[in-house]
TILUM-619059 format. One record per residue (C-alpha): x, y, z; residue in one letter; residue number from 1. Coordinates in pm, 1 decimal, always signed. Example, Ala and Ser with C-alpha at 12.3 -4.5 7.8 and 13.67 -1.06 7.14 Angstrom:
REM residues 2
<fise <+1230.0, -450.0, +780.0>, A, 1>
<fise <+1367.0, -106.0, +714.0>, S, 2>
***
This chain:
REM residues 322
<fise <+253.4, +5878.8, -5056.5>, M, 1>
<fise <+469.4, +6165.8, -4939.2>, T, 2>
<fise <+536.6, +6135.6, -4567.5>, V, 3>
<fise <+348.8, +6389.6, -4353.7>, H, 4>
<fise <+507.4, +6429.7, -4009.7>, R, 5>
<fise <+274.7, +6496.5, -3717.0>, V, 6>
<fise <+428.7, +6604.2, -3386.3>, A, 7>
<fise <+223.7, +6617.0, -3066.2>, V, 8>
<fise <+358.1, +6858.5, -2805.6>, L, 9>
<fise <+347.8, +6713.3, -2453.4>, A, 10>
<fise <+346.1, +6980.6, -2181.0>, L, 11>
<fise <+325.3, +6959.3, -1803.8>, E, 12>
<fise <-33.5, +6929.4, -1679.8>, G, 13>
<fise <-171.6, +6803.0, -2009.9>, M, 14>
<fise <-493.2, +6602.8, -2022.9>, A, 15>
<fise <-416.0, +6241.7, -2123.2>, P, 16>
<fise <-731.1, +6216.5, -2336.0>, L, 17>
<fise <-638.5, +6527.6, -2533.3>, D, 18>
<fise <-299.8, +6371.1, -2602.9>, L, 19>
<fise <-448.3, +6033.5, -2696.2>, A, 20>
<fise <-688.3, +6173.7, -2957.7>, I, 21>
<fise <-426.0, +6274.5, -3217.4>, P, 22>
<fise <-213.2, +5971.5, -3132.4>, L, 23>
<fise <-505.3, +5748.0, -3226.1>, Q, 24>
<fise <-629.0, +5933.5, -3533.0>, I, 25>
<fise <-287.8, +6002.4, -3688.7>, F, 26>
<fise <-142.6, +5661.8, -3599.4>, A, 27>
<fise <+51.1, +5516.3, -3894.8>, P, 28>
<fise <-172.6, +5319.1, -4131.7>, R, 29>
<fise <-115.0, +5172.2, -4475.7>, A, 30>
<fise <-368.7, +5411.7, -4629.3>, E, 31>
<fise <-229.4, +5731.0, -4473.0>, T, 32>
<fise <+103.9, +5915.2, -4503.6>, P, 33>
<fise <+124.7, +6020.0, -4139.1>, Y, 34>
<fise <+438.6, +5968.6, -3935.2>, Q, 35>
<fise <+379.5, +6039.5, -3566.2>, L, 36>
<fise <+600.3, +6157.3, -3280.4>, S, 37>
<fise <+556.8, +6303.9, -2930.8>, V, 38>
<fise <+783.2, +6594.6, -2837.4>, C, 39>
<fise <+832.3, +6811.6, -2533.2>, G, 40>
<fise <+1072.5, +7031.3, -2338.9>, P, 41>
<fise <+1145.1, +6759.6, -2082.0>, A, 42>
<fise <+1079.0, +6396.8, -1992.9>, S, 43>
<fise <+893.0, +6256.2, -1808.3>, P, 44>
<fise <+594.0, +6485.7, -1846.9>, V, 45>
<fise <+357.4, +6502.3, -1545.5>, P, 46>
<fise <-12.4, +6477.4, -1628.3>, T, 47>
<fise <-308.0, +6569.7, -1410.4>, T, 48>
<fise <-421.0, +6207.2, -1387.7>, S, 49>
<fise <-167.1, +6069.2, -1143.7>, G, 50>
<fise <+99.5, +5949.1, -1384.3>, F, 51>
<fise <+384.3, +6087.3, -1591.5>, A, 52>
<fise <+458.4, +6021.1, -1956.5>, L, 53>
<fise <+805.2, +5935.7, -2082.2>, A, 54>
<fise <+871.1, +6089.8, -2423.0>, I, 55>
<fise <+1162.8, +6038.8, -2657.1>, S, 56>
<fise <+1161.5, +6364.9, -2854.3>, G, 57>
<fise <+1270.2, +6712.4, -2750.5>, G, 58>
<fise <+1149.8, +7043.9, -2887.7>, L, 59>
<fise <+1387.3, +7008.8, -3180.7>, D, 60>
<fise <+1149.7, +6741.7, -3308.6>, G, 61>
<fise <+906.7, +7019.0, -3395.1>, L, 62>
<fise <+1141.0, +7154.3, -3661.5>, D, 63>
<fise <+1067.1, +6874.7, -3907.4>, S, 64>
<fise <+693.6, +6845.5, -3831.0>, A, 65>
<fise <+445.5, +6930.5, -4105.6>, D, 66>
<fise <+164.6, +6944.6, -3849.5>, T, 67>
<fise <+212.6, +7035.2, -3483.3>, L, 68>
<fise <-63.6, +6957.0, -3232.2>, I, 69>
<fise <-90.7, +7106.3, -2882.7>, V, 70>
<fise <-322.9, +6908.5, -2649.8>, P, 71>
<fise <-517.0, +7077.4, -2371.9>, G, 72>
<fise <-462.7, +7064.2, -1998.7>, F, 73>
<fise <-628.5, +6868.6, -1722.3>, G, 74>
<fise <-887.6, +6961.1, -1464.2>, Q, 75>
<fise <-790.4, +7259.8, -1254.6>, G, 76>
<fise <-612.5, +7437.7, -1541.1>, F, 77>
<fise <-587.1, +7811.5, -1471.7>, R, 78>
<fise <-471.8, +7990.1, -1789.7>, P, 79>
<fise <-330.3, +8308.3, -1639.7>, R, 80>
<fise <-159.1, +8118.5, -1359.4>, E, 81>
<fise <+24.2, +7878.2, -1589.8>, E, 82>
<fise <+277.4, +8073.6, -1800.6>, P, 83>
<fise <+428.0, +7871.7, -2082.0>, M, 84>
<fise <+805.0, +7822.2, -2101.5>, P, 85>
<fise <+955.7, +8070.5, -2346.1>, Q, 86>
<fise <+1135.4, +7792.4, -2529.4>, E, 87>
<fise <+798.5, +7633.3, -2607.1>, V, 88>
<fise <+654.4, +7960.6, -2736.1>, L, 89>
<fise <+964.0, +8021.7, -2947.9>, D, 90>
<fise <+942.0, +7672.2, -3095.9>, A, 91>
<fise <+578.4, +7728.4, -3191.5>, L, 92>
<fise <+653.1, +8065.1, -3348.8>, T, 93>
<fise <+939.6, +7917.0, -3548.1>, T, 94>
<fise <+720.4, +7631.5, -3670.0>, A, 95>
<fise <+453.1, +7873.4, -3785.2>, R, 96>
<fise <+707.3, +8101.5, -3955.9>, D, 97>
<fise <+829.9, +7800.6, -4151.5>, R, 98>
<fise <+480.5, +7735.7, -4283.0>, G, 99>
<fise <+394.5, +7437.3, -4065.8>, H, 100>
<fise <+33.3, +7371.1, -3966.7>, R, 101>
<fise <-33.4, +7433.7, -3597.0>, V, 102>
<fise <-332.5, +7281.7, -3418.3>, V, 103>
<fise <-468.6, +7300.7, -3064.6>, S, 104>
<fise <-713.8, +7080.1, -2881.4>, I, 105>
<fise <-930.8, +7228.2, -2606.0>, C, 106>
<fise <-728.2, +7457.4, -2375.2>, T, 107>
<fise <-420.6, +7407.1, -2589.5>, G, 108>
<fise <-549.3, +7724.6, -2759.5>, A, 109>
<fise <-400.2, +7923.3, -2469.7>, F, 110>
<fise <-53.3, +7805.8, -2570.7>, V, 111>
<fise <-106.5, +7918.0, -2930.3>, L, 112>
<fise <-244.9, +8249.5, -2807.2>, A, 113>
<fise <+52.4, +8302.2, -2573.2>, A, 114>
<fise <+283.3, +8255.3, -2872.2>, A, 115>
<fise <+87.1, +8518.4, -3066.6>, G, 116>
<fise <-25.5, +8269.4, -3328.7>, L, 117>
<fise <-395.7, +8349.9, -3285.1>, L, 118>
<fise <-368.8, +8728.2, -3307.7>, D, 119>
<fise <-627.6, +8858.0, -3554.7>, G, 120>
<fise <-767.4, +8509.6, -3616.2>, L, 121>
<fise <-1082.9, +8329.4, -3511.3>, H, 122>
<fise <-1028.8, +8054.0, -3255.5>, A, 123>
<fise <-1212.4, +7850.5, -2995.7>, T, 124>
<fise <-1150.5, +7652.6, -2678.4>, T, 125>
<fise <-1349.7, +7466.4, -2413.1>, H, 126>
<fise <-1670.5, +7657.1, -2336.7>, W, 127>
<fise <-1566.2, +7696.7, -1971.6>, Q, 128>
<fise <-1263.0, +7899.4, -2080.3>, Y, 129>
<fise <-1388.8, +8110.9, -2371.0>, T, 130>
<fise <-1432.7, +8415.6, -2145.8>, D, 131>
<fise <-1083.4, +8366.1, -2006.2>, E, 132>
<fise <-931.7, +8335.7, -2352.8>, L, 133>
<fise <-1107.6, +8651.1, -2466.9>, E, 134>
<fise <-1002.1, +8853.8, -2159.9>, R, 135>
<fise <-643.4, +8734.3, -2157.1>, T, 136>
<fise <-583.4, +8764.7, -2532.0>, Y, 137>
<fise <-806.9, +9043.1, -2669.7>, P, 138>
<fise <-639.9, +9021.4, -3013.1>, A, 139>
<fise <-803.8, +8679.8, -3061.9>, V, 140>
<fise <-1153.7, +8660.3, -3213.3>, N, 141>
<fise <-1307.5, +8395.0, -2988.2>, V, 142>
<fise <-1585.8, +8183.3, -3139.7>, D, 143>
<fise <-1785.4, +8051.1, -2847.7>, R, 144>
<fise <-2038.7, +7811.6, -2996.2>, D, 145>
<fise <-1845.6, +7599.8, -3243.9>, V, 146>
<fise <-1675.7, +7261.0, -3236.5>, L, 147>
<fise <-1361.6, +7379.9, -3410.4>, Y, 148>
<fise <-1222.8, +7663.6, -3619.7>, V, 149>
<fise <-1018.7, +7615.7, -3936.9>, D, 150>
<fise <-810.7, +7921.1, -4027.5>, E, 151>
<fise <-602.1, +7740.3, -4285.9>, G, 152>
<fise <-270.4, +7661.5, -4119.4>, D, 153>
<fise <-399.9, +7742.9, -3769.6>, I, 154>
<fise <-678.8, +7525.4, -3630.6>, L, 155>
<fise <-834.2, +7515.1, -3283.6>, T, 156>
<fise <-1094.4, +7287.7, -3126.5>, S, 157>
<fise <-1339.5, +7320.6, -2842.4>, A, 158>
<fise <-1343.0, +7091.4, -2540.4>, G, 159>
<fise <-1197.2, +6743.0, -2530.8>, V, 160>
<fise <-1393.2, +6522.2, -2771.9>, C, 161>
<fise <-1428.4, +6809.3, -3017.1>, C, 162>
<fise <-1062.0, +6730.1, -3076.0>, G, 163>
<fise <-1181.3, +6410.7, -3244.7>, I, 164>
<fise <-1396.9, +6617.3, -3479.6>, D, 165>
<fise <-1106.5, +6848.4, -3558.5>, L, 166>
<fise <-852.4, +6571.3, -3618.1>, C, 167>
<fise <-1094.2, +6387.3, -3847.1>, L, 168>
<fise <-1157.0, +6717.0, -4025.8>, H, 169>
<fise <-782.5, +6747.5, -4085.6>, I, 170>
<fise <-766.0, +6393.7, -4225.9>, V, 171>
<fise <-1066.0, +6472.3, -4445.6>, R, 172>
<fise <-896.7, +6790.0, -4565.9>, R, 173>
<fise <-570.1, +6607.0, -4635.6>, D, 174>
<fise <-693.2, +6276.6, -4776.1>, L, 175>
<fise <-1066.2, +6302.5, -4842.9>, G, 176>
<fise <-1386.7, +6173.1, -4687.1>, A, 177>
<fise <-1331.7, +5803.6, -4755.5>, V, 178>
<fise <-1011.4, +5779.6, -4551.0>, T, 179>
<fise <-1150.8, +5997.9, -4273.5>, A, 180>
<fise <-1465.0, +5784.9, -4257.4>, N, 181>
<fise <-1258.6, +5466.8, -4238.8>, Q, 182>
<fise <-1065.7, +5602.7, -3942.4>, I, 183>
<fise <-1386.4, +5726.3, -3777.3>, A, 184>
<fise <-1542.0, +5382.5, -3809.2>, R, 185>
<fise <-1227.8, +5223.1, -3668.4>, G, 186>
<fise <-1240.8, +5433.2, -3352.3>, I, 187>
<fise <-1623.3, +5414.6, -3339.3>, V, 188>
<fise <-1651.6, +5792.7, -3368.9>, A, 189>
<fise <-1968.9, +5977.1, -3459.4>, A, 190>
<fise <-2028.4, +6066.9, -3826.2>, P, 191>
<fise <-1863.6, +6384.9, -3949.3>, H, 192>
<fise <-1964.7, +6700.3, -3764.9>, R, 193>
<fise <-1904.1, +7038.2, -3924.4>, E, 194>
<fise <-1708.1, +7284.6, -3713.5>, G, 195>
<fise <-1993.0, +7534.5, -3695.7>, G, 196>
<fise <-2209.8, +7311.4, -3479.2>, Q, 197>
<fise <-2260.9, +7416.1, -3120.2>, A, 198>
<fise <-2039.5, +7290.4, -2839.1>, Q, 199>
<fise <-2189.9, +7062.8, -2580.9>, Y, 200>
<fise <-2280.0, +7272.7, -2277.9>, V, 201>
<fise <-2453.7, +7175.6, -1953.6>, P, 202>
<fise <-2803.5, +7052.2, -2032.1>, A, 203>
<fise <-3075.6, +6901.8, -1813.3>, P, 204>
<fise <-3018.5, +6534.8, -1740.9>, V, 205>
<fise <-3253.7, +6322.5, -1948.8>, A, 206>
<fise <-3537.1, +6148.1, -1771.5>, D, 207>
<fise <-3482.1, +5778.5, -1724.0>, A, 208>
<fise <-3769.6, +5701.2, -1959.6>, G, 209>
<fise <-3639.4, +5913.6, -2249.0>, D, 210>
<fise <-3532.8, +5729.8, -2563.5>, T, 211>
<fise <-3186.4, +5798.7, -2706.6>, A, 212>
<fise <-3193.4, +5904.2, -3069.5>, L, 213>
<fise <-2897.4, +5704.0, -3197.8>, A, 214>
<fise <-3128.8, +5452.8, -3368.1>, D, 215>
<fise <-3321.8, +5730.7, -3539.5>, T, 216>
<fise <-3002.6, +5892.7, -3667.3>, R, 217>
<fise <-2881.4, +5554.7, -3795.5>, A, 218>
<fise <-3219.4, +5504.3, -3964.3>, W, 219>
<fise <-3191.0, +5844.1, -4131.4>, A, 220>
<fise <-2836.0, +5776.8, -4250.1>, L, 221>
<fise <-2966.8, +5477.7, -4446.4>, E, 222>
<fise <-3223.2, +5701.7, -4619.8>, R, 223>
<fise <-3035.5, +6021.3, -4700.9>, L, 224>
<fise <-3144.7, +6005.2, -5064.8>, G, 225>
<fise <-3510.5, +6014.7, -4963.0>, E, 226>
<fise <-3723.0, +6305.2, -4843.1>, T, 227>
<fise <-3688.0, +6322.2, -4465.1>, L, 228>
<fise <-3882.7, +6558.1, -4243.9>, T, 229>
<fise <-3875.0, +6635.4, -3873.6>, V, 230>
<fise <-4221.7, +6480.7, -3854.2>, T, 231>
<fise <-4090.5, +6150.9, -3993.7>, Q, 232>
<fise <-3786.6, +6152.8, -3766.0>, L, 233>
<fise <-3994.8, +6229.8, -3458.5>, A, 234>
<fise <-4240.9, +5954.9, -3553.8>, R, 235>
<fise <-3955.4, +5704.7, -3585.1>, H, 236>
<fise <-3829.2, +5809.6, -3241.3>, A, 237>
<fise <-4183.6, +5781.4, -3103.1>, D, 238>
<fise <-4170.2, +6136.2, -2969.9>, M, 239>
<fise <-4357.3, +6458.5, -3020.9>, S, 240>
<fise <-4187.7, +6697.1, -3263.5>, E, 241>
<fise <-4118.1, +6947.8, -2988.0>, R, 242>
<fise <-3956.8, +6687.8, -2760.2>, S, 243>
<fise <-3767.2, +6541.0, -3052.3>, F, 244>
<fise <-3622.2, +6878.6, -3152.7>, M, 245>
<fise <-3511.1, +6951.5, -2796.2>, R, 246>
<fise <-3357.3, +6608.5, -2741.6>, R, 247>
<fise <-3188.4, +6600.9, -3082.4>, F, 248>
<fise <-3016.0, +6933.0, -3016.6>, T, 249>
<fise <-2903.9, +6814.7, -2672.2>, E, 250>
<fise <-2752.2, +6497.9, -2818.3>, E, 251>
<fise <-2587.9, +6640.1, -3130.7>, T, 252>
<fise <-2537.1, +7011.4, -3072.1>, G, 253>
<fise <-2729.8, +7096.2, -3388.4>, T, 254>
<fise <-3081.8, +7086.2, -3532.6>, T, 255>
<fise <-3219.3, +6785.3, -3723.0>, P, 256>
<fise <-3222.5, +6974.7, -4054.2>, L, 257>
<fise <-2866.6, +7104.5, -4009.5>, Q, 258>
<fise <-2755.5, +6753.0, -3917.4>, W, 259>
<fise <-2920.6, +6612.5, -4229.1>, L, 260>
<fise <-2746.0, +6866.3, -4451.8>, V, 261>
<fise <-2410.5, +6774.6, -4297.4>, G, 262>
<fise <-2475.5, +6402.3, -4337.3>, A, 263>
<fise <-2584.6, +6446.8, -4698.6>, R, 264>
<fise <-2281.7, +6658.5, -4774.7>, L, 265>
<fise <-2062.7, +6384.9, -4628.9>, G, 266>
<fise <-2230.3, +6124.1, -4846.7>, L, 267>
<fise <-2189.2, +6345.9, -5152.1>, A, 268>
<fise <-1817.8, +6377.8, -5082.5>, R, 269>
<fise <-1780.8, +6002.1, -5055.4>, E, 270>
<fise <-1973.2, +5947.3, -5379.3>, L, 271>
<fise <-1754.1, +6199.3, -5559.0>, L, 272>
<fise <-1444.2, +6018.2, -5437.6>, E, 273>
<fise <-1551.6, +5662.1, -5507.6>, T, 274>
<fise <-1785.2, +5669.7, -5810.7>, T, 275>
<fise <-1797.6, +5815.1, -6160.8>, D, 276>
<fise <-2159.1, +5928.0, -6118.5>, H, 277>
<fise <-2254.0, +6259.6, -6271.4>, S, 278>
<fise <-2286.3, +6565.3, -6047.5>, I, 279>
<fise <-2662.9, +6551.8, -6098.0>, D, 280>
<fise <-2679.3, +6191.7, -5980.0>, R, 281>
<fise <-2453.4, +6258.1, -5679.3>, V, 282>
<fise <-2683.3, +6542.4, -5577.9>, A, 283>
<fise <-2989.1, +6320.4, -5616.8>, R, 284>
<fise <-2842.9, +6012.9, -5442.4>, D, 285>
<fise <-2715.5, +6216.0, -5148.9>, S, 286>
<fise <-3050.6, +6384.5, -5094.6>, G, 287>
<fise <-2930.8, +6733.3, -5186.0>, L, 288>
<fise <-3165.4, +6739.4, -5482.7>, G, 289>
<fise <-3007.5, +6927.5, -5770.1>, S, 290>
<fise <-2658.2, +6995.6, -5898.5>, A, 291>
<fise <-2710.7, +7364.4, -5824.0>, A, 292>
<fise <-2799.1, +7287.1, -5461.9>, N, 293>
<fise <-2498.0, +7055.9, -5431.1>, L, 294>
<fise <-2268.5, +7329.0, -5564.1>, R, 295>
<fise <-2420.6, +7579.0, -5321.2>, L, 296>
<fise <-2353.2, +7358.4, -5018.6>, H, 297>
<fise <-2000.8, +7276.2, -5136.5>, F, 298>
<fise <-1924.7, +7644.1, -5177.5>, R, 299>
<fise <-2063.7, +7730.0, -4834.2>, R, 300>
<fise <-1907.1, +7442.7, -4641.1>, A, 301>
<fise <-1586.7, +7369.0, -4831.7>, L, 302>
<fise <-1519.9, +7678.4, -5043.0>, D, 303>
<fise <-1484.4, +7464.3, -5355.2>, T, 304>
<fise <-1696.9, +7298.8, -5623.6>, T, 305>
<fise <-1798.0, +6931.7, -5648.8>, P, 306>
<fise <-1588.8, +6893.7, -5964.8>, T, 307>
<fise <-1280.1, +7046.4, -5805.6>, A, 308>
<fise <-1329.3, +6828.7, -5497.8>, Y, 309>
<fise <-1355.1, +6519.0, -5716.6>, R, 310>
<fise <-1036.1, +6604.9, -5902.3>, H, 311>
<fise <-852.4, +6654.9, -5572.9>, A, 312>
<fise <-966.4, +6340.2, -5392.8>, F, 313>
<fise <-1104.3, +6095.3, -5646.0>, S, 314>
<fise <-974.7, +5740.7, -5660.2>, R, 315>
<fise <-1131.3, +5672.3, -5997.6>, Q, 316>
<fise <-1084.7, +5821.9, -6346.5>, V, 317>
<fise <-1231.4, +5929.0, -6579.6>, P, 318>
<fise <-1551.4, +6092.9, -6449.6>, H, 319>
<fise <-1880.2, +6211.0, -6590.8>, A, 320>
<fise <-1910.2, +6567.0, -6459.2>, D, 321>
<fise <-2214.3, +6667.6, -6657.3>, T, 322>
***
């Protein structure tokens, strides 16, 4: 595989978890082409968690990076009170001008915005700071209720753990669903979540007697090829439909039916990559019903067709595409 260099930019006041997410997901593995480095304007880099991080790479390490990731900042971050060093902004602008992919996690979006990289684009950040991002950088189209935004070579994520969703999305875009799913299982991450799902925002604390829905979601994932209704899901969870709908949205940030479509689309992608089943059978086995419905969801979610996706990511040839 052609080496793909990923550089993570370490800046003063960064949140250690935001830094750790890309380091874990893009860690070198036999099945991936990623080569990872941590770069910054100085070393050691103070964090907001009581320790500093020693890094070996300077800003010149960004020059050779194919993908550049900017983590967010720790608790107490005040965007307008924390101007970015000009050398950092210049390095980001240069990287973008050279066609490199630039990514932010959480409040790292403020760094991209300060460099002008988000002007005219859609972007997101932690829900606590969306108003601040919009006021400070009016040229940015702020999407408030999404997990992440993919604008091609510029990608931004919402708060903290949404960075996991975004990084797995990047792996899925680069290498396909099978590899992304393997990494997700390795880090015990949730199944794939589309970027358009709602961010987690403050919700009422669940009563002690409430039942978590993880078992019901796992049960549904084993039956994606079958007809599944909210009534069946609520019955499995031993809840009323109204309570189930409310709790499901609190736990996942989306509705049961939207979640099912996303899960079925993920299964369809994996089937396209790993089997020679016809498009009709993939649609049927994934629970999306017909080839026409499968094509519709692929076009909406991925802006491609099942056949084109298979040709791009398949590990098996030839295929029956009829």
